[in-house]
C-alpha positions in Angstrom: 18.5 10.9 -7.6 14.9 10.1 -6.7 13.5 10.2 -3.2 13.0 7.0 -1.3 10.8 5.9 1.5 11.6 3.6 4.5 8.9 1.0 4.9 8.2 0.9 8.7 6.6 -2.6 8.8 8.7 -5.7 9.0 8.1 -8.4 6.3 7.0 -6.0 3.6 9.0 -4.9 0.5 8.1 -2.9 -2.6 9.8 -3.2 -6.0 9.6 -1.3 -9.3 10.3 -2.1 -12.9 10.3 0.7 -15.5 10.2 0.6 -19.3 11.3 4.0 -20.6 10.7 3.1 -24.2 7.0 2.2 -23.6 6.9 4.9 -20.8 5.2 2.5 -18.4 6.1 0.2 -15.6 5.0 -2.2 -12.8 5.2 -2.1 -9.0 5.0 -5.1 -6.7 4.3 -5.1 -2.9 5.7 -8.4 -1.6 4.9 -10.0 1.8 7.4 -12.3 3.5 4.4 -14.3 4.8 0.9 -14.6 3.4 -1.1 -11.6 4.6 -4.8 -11.0 5.1 -6.0 -8.6 2.4 -9.1 -7.0 1.0 -10.0 -4.4 -1.6 -12.5 -1.7 -2.3 -13.2 -0.1 -5.7 -14.8 3.3 -6.0 -13.9 4.3 -9.6 -16.2 3.4 -12.4 -13.6 1.9 -14.7 -11.4 -0.5 -12.8 -9.1 -3.2 -14.3 -8.3 -6.0 -12.0 -7.2 -9.6 -11.5 -8.2 -11.8 -8.5 -9.8 -9.0 -6.6 -13.1 -10.9 -6.3 -11.2 -13.6 -4.4 -10.6 -11.1 -1.6 -14.3 -10.8 -0.7 -14.9 -11.9 2.9 -17.3 -14.7 1.9 -14.8 -16.5 -0.2 -12.2 -19.1 0.9 -8.9 -17.4 0.2 -8.2 -14.3 2.3 -4.4 -14.2 2.3 -2.1 -12.9 -0.5 1.6 -13.4 -1.2 1.9 -10.1 -3.1 -0.1 -7.2 -4.6 0.7 -5.9 -8.1 0.0 -2.4 -9.5 0.8 -1.8 -13.2 0.5 0.6 -16.0 -0.7 -0.6 -19.4 -4.5 -0.7 -18.9 -5.8 -4.3 -19.5 -2.4 -5.3 -20.9 -0.9 -4.6 -17.6 -2.8 -7.4 -15.9 -0.1 -9.7 -17.4 2.2 -8.3 -14.7 0.6 -10.5 -12.1 1.8 -13.5 -14.1 5.4 -12.3 -13.9 5.1 -11.8 -10.1 3.5 -15.2 -9.8 6.4 -16.8 -11.6 8.8 -15.2 -9.2 6.7 -16.4 -6.2 6.6 -19.9 -7.6 10.4 -19.9 -8.0 10.6 -19.1 -4.3 8.2 -21.8 -3.3 5.4 -19.4 -2.3 1.7 -20.0 -2.6 -1.2 -22.1 -1.4 0.0 -25.8 -1.3 -2.4 -27.8 -3.4 -0.6 -31.1 -4.0 1.5 -31.4 -6.2 1.8 -27.7 -6.8 1.7 -24.3 -5.0 -0.6 -21.5 -6.3 0.8 -18.0 -5.5 -1.9 -15.4 -4.9 -1.0 -12.0 -6.4 -4.0 -9.8 -7.1 -3.4 -7.0 -9.6 -4.9 -3.6 -10.5 -4.0 -1.4 -13.5 -4.0 2.2 -14.5 -4.4 3.7 -18.0 -1.1 5.2 -19.4 -1.7 4.3 -23.1 -2.0 7.9 -24.3 1.4 9.1 -23.2 4.4 9.5 -25.6 5.7 5.9 -25.1 6.1 3.4 -28.0 3.1 1.0 -27.6 4.1 -1.1 -30.7 5.6 -3.8 -28.6 4.8 -6.7 -31.0 2.8 -9.8 -30.2 3.1 -9.8 -26.4 3.1 -6.9 -24.1 6.1 -6.3 -21.8 4.1 -6.5 -18.6 4.7 -10.1 -17.6 8.5 -9.5 -17.6 8.0 -6.2 -15.8 6.1 -8.0 -13.1 8.9 -10.5 -12.7 11.5 -7.7 -12.7 9.6 -5.7 -10.1 9.5 -8.8 -7.9 13.3 -9.2 -8.2 13.7 -5.5 -7.3 11.8 -5.5 -4.0 13.4 -3.4 -1.2 12.5 -1.8 2.1 13.4 1.6 0.7 11.5 1.9 -2.6 11.9 5.0 -4.9 9.2 7.6 -5.2 8.0 9.8 -8.1 7.9 8.8 -11.8 8.9 5.1 -11.3 7.3 1.7 -11.6 3.5 1.7 -12.3 3.4 5.5 -12.2 6.2 6.0 -14.8 3.8 7.2 -17.5 1.1 8.5 -15.3 -0.4 12.0 -15.3 -3.2 14.0 -13.5 -5.3 16.9 -14.9 -2.6 19.5 -14.0 0.6 17.6 -13.1 2.7 14.6 -13.9 1.6 11.5 -12.0 3.8 9.7 -9.6 4.3 7.0 -6.9 4.1 8.2 -3.3 4.2 6.8 0.2 3.4 7.9 3.7 3.3 6.3 7.1 1.9 6.9 10.6 1.7 5.2 14.0 -1.4 4.7 16.1 -1.4 5.6 19.8 -1.2 1.9 20.6 1.9 1.5 18.5 0.4 -0.1 15.4 2.1 0.9 12.2 0.4 1.8 8.9 1.6 3.0 5.6 0.1 3.8 2.2 1.5 3.6 -1.3 -0.3 5.4 -4.1 0.1 5.4 -7.9 -1.5 8.7 -9.1 -3.0 8.8 -12.6 -6.1 10.7 -11.8 -8.6 12.3 -14.1 -8.8 15.1 -11.6 -6.2 17.4 -10.0 -4.1 17.2 -6.8 -3.7 21.0 -6.8 -6.0 23.8 -6.0 -6.9 25.9 -9.0 -3.7 26.7 -11.0 -1.4 27.1 -8.0 1.1 24.9 -6.1 -1.1 24.2 -3.1 -2.2 20.6 -2.6 -5.8 19.7 -1.7 -4.2 17.3 0.9 -2.4 20.2 2.7 -4.2 19.8 6.1 -2.8 16.3 6.5 0.8 17.1 5.5 3.6 16.2 7.9 7.1 17.7 8.0 6.6 19.6 4.7 6.6 16.3 2.9 5.0 17.8 -0.2 6.4 21.3 0.0 4.7 22.8 3.1 2.7 25.2 1.0 -0.5 24.9 3.0 -3.7 26.3 1.6 -3.8 29.4 -0.6 -4.7 32.8 0.7 -6.9 34.3 -0.6 -8.8 31.3 -1.7 -8.9 31.2 -5.6 -12.3 32.0 -7.0 -12.1 29.2 -9.5 -11.0 26.5 -7.0 -14.3 24.7 -7.3 -13.9 24.1 -11.0 -13.3 20.4 -11.6 -10.2 20.3 -13.8 -9.8 17.0 -15.8 -7.2 15.8 -18.3 -7.9 17.7 -21.5 -11.5 17.7 -20.4 -11.6 13.9 -20.3 -14.8 12.3 -19.1 -14.3 9.0 -20.9 -14.3 5.8 -18.9 -11.1 3.9 -18.4 -8.5 6.6 -19.2 -7.2 7.3 -15.8 -7.2 5.7 -12.3 -5.4 6.2 -8.9 -4.4 3.0 -7.1 -3.4 2.6 -3.5 -2.1 -0.1 -1.2 -2.5 0.4 2.6 -0.5 -2.0 4.8 -0.7 -2.3 8.6 0.9 -4.6 11.2 -2.4 -4.7 13.1 -4.3 -8.0 13.2 -7.3 -7.7 10.8 -9.9 -10.1 9.6 -10.9 -10.0 5.9 -14.1 -8.1 6.8 -12.1 -5.6 8.9 -9.6 -5.0 6.1 -12.5 -4.3 3.8 -13.8 -1.6 6.2 -10.3 0.0 6.3 -10.2 0.0 2.5 -13.5 1.8 2.4 -12.2 4.4 4.9 -9.0 4.8 3.0 -10.9 6.1 0.0 -11.7 9.2 2.0 -8.0 10.0 1.4 -8.6 10.1 -2.3 -11.4 12.7 -1.8 -9.0 14.8 0.4 -6.2 14.7 -2.1 -7.9 14.8 -5.6 -10.6 16.9 -7.2 -12.7 15.7 -8.8 -12.3 12.1 -7.7 -14.0 8.6 -8.3 -15.2 9.8 -11.6 -16.6 7.8 -14.5 -13.2 8.1 -16.1 -11.3 6.6 -13.1 -10.8 3.1 -11.8 -9.9 4.1 -8.3 -9.1 1.2 -6.0 -7.6 0.6 -2.6 -6.0 -2.7 -1.4 -5.6 -3.2 2.3 -3.2 -5.8 3.8 -2.4 -6.9 7.3 0.8 -8.6 8.5 -1.0 -9.6 11.7 1.5 -8.6 14.4 -0.5 -6.4 16.8 -3.9 -6.8 18.4 -6.4 -4.0 18.1 -9.3 -3.0 20.3 -12.6 -1.8 18.8 -11.5 1.8 19.5 -8.2 1.1 17.8 -10.0 -0.2 14.7 -11.9 3.1 14.4 -8.6 5.0 14.7 -7.0 2.8 12.1 -9.6 3.8 9.6 -9.1 7.5 10.3 -5.3 7.2 9.9 -5.7 5.0 6.8 -7.5 7.9 5.0 -4.8 10.4 6.2 -1.8 8.4 5.0 -3.5 7.7 1.7 -4.1 11.4 1.1 -0.5 12.1 2.0 0.8 9.4 -0.3 -1.1 10.7 -3.2 0.2 14.3 -2.7 3.7 13.0 -2.1 3.7 10.9 -5.3 2.8 14.0 -7.4 5.3 16.3 -5.5 8.2 13.9 -6.2 7.2 13.7 -9.9 7.2 17.5 -10.4 
């Protein structure tokens, strides 16, 4: 039985849909109410839908859901399935006579795994997006599920991980990560995670750092030596109950990418499409000092979520 994670923020659920034949899947993060969101992309080969809409200078800064999917560009269809579910539940921006649900999407590349990609005229991702929306829960599964079903890193299986923390002022924050990196979460050829200094309660084994330090730790391990654009990608969603503007959410997304660098080596390569969404449910006021702390903790929980996803996939 796979491990699960208790989402600490009210009004947020996550659901998975998995296709074992294709060896792929989709994950949906659903908000009970429209939530402020932003995104920051650091990888050189992203695949996205409606991310430009989240820039602070544009009109729409709230989302109904965020969608992560396998399938490379085919996986962008998953957003349509999530949107269909949202429409059935009367969600979206009211523009008479219809509502337009907003569900930005990002994808990772899992097309070289052993799954059967001969799916016929249409890919399965629209239906996977709908199924994942139906499956949302406050205790989602971790490991090789949903969008990370067919994922891999340079040295390990890929996986879906989550981690949470609380600021001194009581604000909650959690990260969810789908790990399909070109690089490695492990130091050299051992079992020690790069993210070890940020681990809590032995959540990914409690191995700490290796001693003595491996001489070849600085060697950048990549999937079969891959340096080709678009063949990998780690995706993350960071959610907080703190009140954030679109511009502030953008700054937190930038900070959260530090968690990628703490958990993966190499990272943000030409072969990755690394991306972080940040969303705010807007329940707790922050001071300027709190906002700085939120950025620090966002990076920490992102690093932990990446390592946890791989640990649960091993």
